[in-house]
TIVEX-936596 format. One record per residue (C-alpha): residue in one letter; x, y, z. Coordinates in steps of 0.05 Angstrom, whole numbers, padded with zeros to 5 digits, always signed. Layout:
BEGIN
AXYZ;...
***
This chain:
BEGIN
M+01248-01162+00828;P+01178-01138+00807;K+01118-01171+00839;I+01073-01216+00798;P+00999-01213+00820;A+00963-01279+00828;R+00911-01264+00776;L+00939-01219+00724;G+00907-01192+00662;I+00942-01164+00601;A+01005-01128+00622;A+01014-01082+00563;L+00982-01059+00498;A+00997-01101+00437;A+01059-01080+00400;G+01025-01101+00336;A+01040-01158+00289;L+01112-01161+00267;V+01131-01165+00194;L+01188-01210+00171;S+01223-01225+00106;L+01262-01289+00103;A+01319-01301+00056;A+01286-01366+00037;C+01225-01329+00013;S+01231-01296-00054;T+01179-01242-00040;G+01164-01234+00025;S+01129-01214+00086;A+01067-01233+00123;T+01026-01203+00179;A+00991-01240+00235;G+00923-01263+00211;S+00938-01248+00139;G+00929-01321+00118;S+00988-01315+00071;S+01015-01380+00042;A+01086-01401+00031;T+01080-01403-00045;S+01137-01353-00052;C+01185-01396-00011;S+01242-01427-00050;T+01251-01477+00006;T+01209-01497+00067;Q+01241-01521+00131;N+01210-01578+00171;V+01207-01566+00246;N+01187-01613+00302;F+01160-01569+00359;G+01142-01594+00428;Y+01091-01562+00473;I+01052-01573+00538;G+00976-01572+00533;D+00964-01510+00576;F+00953-01437+00558;N+01027-01418+00564;G+01053-01477+00524;T+00999-01480+00470;S+00974-01410+00455;L+01029-01385+00409;L+01029-01450+00369;A+00954-01448+00364;I+00955-01377+00338;A+01012-01392+00289;K+00972-01449+00260;A+00905-01412+00257;K+00936-01350+00225;N+00980-01389+00177;L+01043-01358+00205;W+01088-01419+00198;A+01076-01425+00124;A+01083-01350+00114;H+01153-01356+00143;C+01172-01417+00102;L+01164-01467+00158;N+01127-01534+00161;V+01116-01546+00236;N+01097-01612+00267;P+01071-01598+00338;Q+01080-01653+00389;V+01047-01651+00458;F+01085-01670+00521;T+01067-01670+00595;N+01129-01632+00619;G+01192-01596+00598;P+01245-01648+00616;L+01213-01699+00569;Q+01219-01649+00512;I+01292-01637+00525;T+01304-01712+00527;A+01271-01715+00459;M+01316-01660+00434;A+01377-01699+00457;S+01353-01758+00414;G+01345-01712+00354;S+01270-01722+00348;L+01251-01652+00371;D+01277-01584+00348;F+01240-01536+00394;G+01199-01541+00458;Y+01167-01503+00515;I+01188-01506+00588;G+01164-01476+00653;P+01209-01445+00707;G+01221-01512+00742;A+01257-01540+00681;L+01303-01480+00671;W+01359-01520+00702;L+01364-01562+00638;P+01387-01506+00592;A+01430-01479+00650;S+01465-01547+00650;G+01478-01543+00575;K+01423-01591+00552;A+01385-01539+00509;K+01386-01466+00489;I+01333-01417+00511;V+01311-01378+00449;A+01253-01337+00476;I+01216-01318+00540;D+01142-01334+00535;T+01105-01308+00597;F+01111-01294+00671;T+01071-01345+00710;N+01038-01352+00778;A+01008-01421+00768;D+01048-01463+00816;R+01024-01481+00886;I+01039-01521+00948;V+00972-01551+00967;A+00946-01594+01025;L+00885-01638+01026;P+00831-01621+01077;G+00827-01662+01141;K+00902-01675+01143;G+00917-01626+01199;I+00958-01581+01153;K+00950-01506+01159;S+01020-01482+01142;I+01082-01507+01107;K+01113-01525+01175;D+01056-01574+01184;L+01083-01614+01125;K+01137-01645+01169;G+01132-01720+01164;K+01073-01716+01116;K+01065-01753+01050;V+01079-01702+00996;A+01079-01715+00921;Y+01113-01673+00868;P+01129-01677+00793;K+01205-01683+00791;G+01245-01633+00751;T+01187-01586+00742;S+01160-01522+00772;G+01119-01565+00820;E+01184-01590+00852;M+01212-01519+00851;I+01153-01488+00888;L+01156-01544+00939;R+01231-01534+00952;L+01223-01458+00955;G+01166-01464+01005;L+01204-01513+01049;Q+01266-01469+01046;K+01226-01408+01067;A+01198-01447+01127;G+01268-01469+01147;M+01257-01540+01123;S+01282-01585+01068;M+01258-01646+01028;S+01287-01691+01082;D+01234-01664+01130;I+01177-01693+01090;D+01159-01761+01061;A+01169-01739+00989;T+01147-01779+00928;P+01163-01759+00856;L+01107-01774+00806;D+01090-01753+00735;Y+01035-01701+00728;S+00981-01750+00706;T+00993-01799+00762;L+00999-01743+00813;T+00933-01713+00791;S+00897-01780+00799;A+00931-01797+00865;L+00918-01729+00896;S+00846-01729+00872;A+00837-01797+00906;G+00867-01771+00971;Q+00928-01816+00969;F+00975-01760+00993;D+00972-01707+01046;A+00999-01651+01003;A+01035-01636+00938;G+01078-01587+00900;F+01033-01577+00841;G+01000-01526+00796;Y+00947-01504+00747;P+00915-01527+00702;Q+00920-01597+00733;L+00901-01568+00801;T+00833-01550+00773;T+00819-01624+00762;V+00840-01641+00833;K+00796-01587+00863;K+00734-01619+00833;Q+00748-01681+00875;Q+00779-01645+00934;P+00738-01580+00939;G+00768-01562+01007;I+00840-01565+00984;I+00885-01513+01018;E+00935-01471+00981;L+00997-01460+01025;A+01043-01423+00976;K+01045-01396+00905;D+01097-01368+00858;S+01083-01296+00874;D+01102-01308+00947;F+01174-01310+00923;S+01169-01253+00872;S+01216-01208+00911;S+01274-01253+00892;M+01254-01290+00828;R+01218-01275+00763;F+01179-01337+00744;V+01188-01342+00669;T+01165-01394+00619;A+01208-01403+00557;F+01217-01434+00489;V+01279-01476+00479;A+01316-01506+00421;R+01362-01565+00412;E+01429-01546+00442;N+01467-01543+00376;L+01410-01518+00332;P+01424-01442+00338;T+01494-01452+00310;Q+01476-01507+00260;N+01414-01473+00232;P+01408-01401+00255;K+01362-01387+00195;M+01310-01437+00222;V+01316-01408+00293;S+01307-01337+00267;A+01246-01357+00227;V+01214-01393+00286;L+01229-01333+00331;A+01197-01285+00281;V+01133-01327+00284;L+01134-01332+00360;K+01141-01256+00365;E+01085-01245+00316;A+01040-01295+00351;N+01058-01266+00419;D+01035-01196+00400;Y+00972-01224+00369;R+00958-01262+00434;L+00968-01198+00474;A+00917-01161+00432;H+00868-01218+00425;R+00870-01256+00491;T+00799-01284+00487;E+00811-01310+00416;A+00876-01341+00440;I+00839-01377+00496;N+00788-01404+00446;L+00844-01428+00399;V+00878-01464+00457;S+00813-01497+00475;Q+00805-01522+00404;M+00876-01548+00400;T+00876-01583+00467;N+00803-01603+00472;V+00800-01570+00540;P+00736-01531+00557;V+00741-01456+00548;D+00726-01442+00621;Q+00784-01485+00643;V+00832-01451+00594;T+00806-01383+00618;T+00823-01402+00690;D+00891-01427+00668;A+00906-01363+00629;S+00887-01320+00690;F+00953-01340+00723;D+00996-01313+00667;Q+01025-01244+00654;L+01031-01229+00580;V+01082-01179+00554;S+01096-01151+00485;S+01153-01175+00442;A+01181-01104+00443;S+01183-01107+00519;L+01219-01174+00517;E+01268-01147+00465;A+01282-01088+00511;S+01293-01134+00571;T+01338-01177+00528;K+01381-01119+00506;S+01385-01089+00576;G+01409-01155+00605;D+01348-01164+00649;V+01330-01231+00618;N+01400-01257+00634;K+01391-01233+00706;W+01325-01269+00713;L+01355-01334+00686;D+01419-01328+00728;T+01376-01322+00790;F+01346-01390+00774;G+01415-01419+00761;K+01437-01398+00831;Y+01374-01427+00861;F+01384-01495+00827;T+01455-01496+00852;T+01432-01481+00923;V+01384-01540+00923;G+01434-01587+00891;T+01401-01594+00822;L+01462-01563+00790;Q+01535-01566+00810;Q+01550-01502+00773;P+01497-01449+00757;G+01524-01433+00688;S+01514-01365+00657;A+01451-01344+00618;K+01494-01310+00565;D+01518-01380+00546;Y+01449-01412+00539;Y+01401-01355+00521;T+01408-01336+00448;S+01396-01263+00461;D+01424-01237+00396;L+01379-01282+00354;Y+01318-01261+00394;A+01334-01187+00390;K+01344-01189+00314;A+01287-01237+00294;G+01232-01203+00255;H+01272-01141+00237;
***
């Protein structure tokens, strides 16, 4: 698998804004940044869309709102912020959410049939295993018997398990405590744990209180075997019940993705405005992401590479006991819808 550098800039030139005509729209098309309205839409579909308040999870939604892309594609989107991916998929199961965003640590949920992956967002290198200074921890092996916190069901748990596995250890070798991101951030900042499976942007907050914090492992340490993808997901039955809505949402995400690739600084500013997080913090957060064009993601979808990336995660989650069966990406990634959207 290709390596993902720790601090990666833009991976490719922008493919340009995509142009889409929806059957629901009587005239037509819109380009990113055109500011078109949905006045030509015979119907407008309401969409509840979950996101996480980081660069990966927010940027495309921020662009779509600022550039009026939702309305231009006959959609009325209600964005709802969450702290992690599993909570969004729980909301989908209750019917209160149509789409959401998840990191690599939550990919086990669509693999278990609880949602459908509709698009790959970015490649990320934001996850870390960290140790507080003064705890006598210099390597992952030193975590044995230590108090280690992690956000269950997320990429924080995944990086912790991967690191332990690589060191010939398991969760039973540490004093592991699952916490939500907010509680973990506060507890680690206060020095209540020895170490954590964690990640940016929350780690930036911890470092202000623990400036000597030690990074023991990161996503890119495992890049030879796994491609750490972030993704957009939909309610499990939505692609079959309302493929028109999914196609329209995908067209917007593709359009916004290519705009983000060509206007990274503007995207950072828009995320800052939407999340009320300072620009410098969003800039740091964005530095851990690799952006790719929609054309590249289409090519990887058609070649089967996306399915391979996802199947690798399925096998990993089976190995660590999160899944009994890994499932097959062809059953939970709507590749045909992604490849066709916007054309």
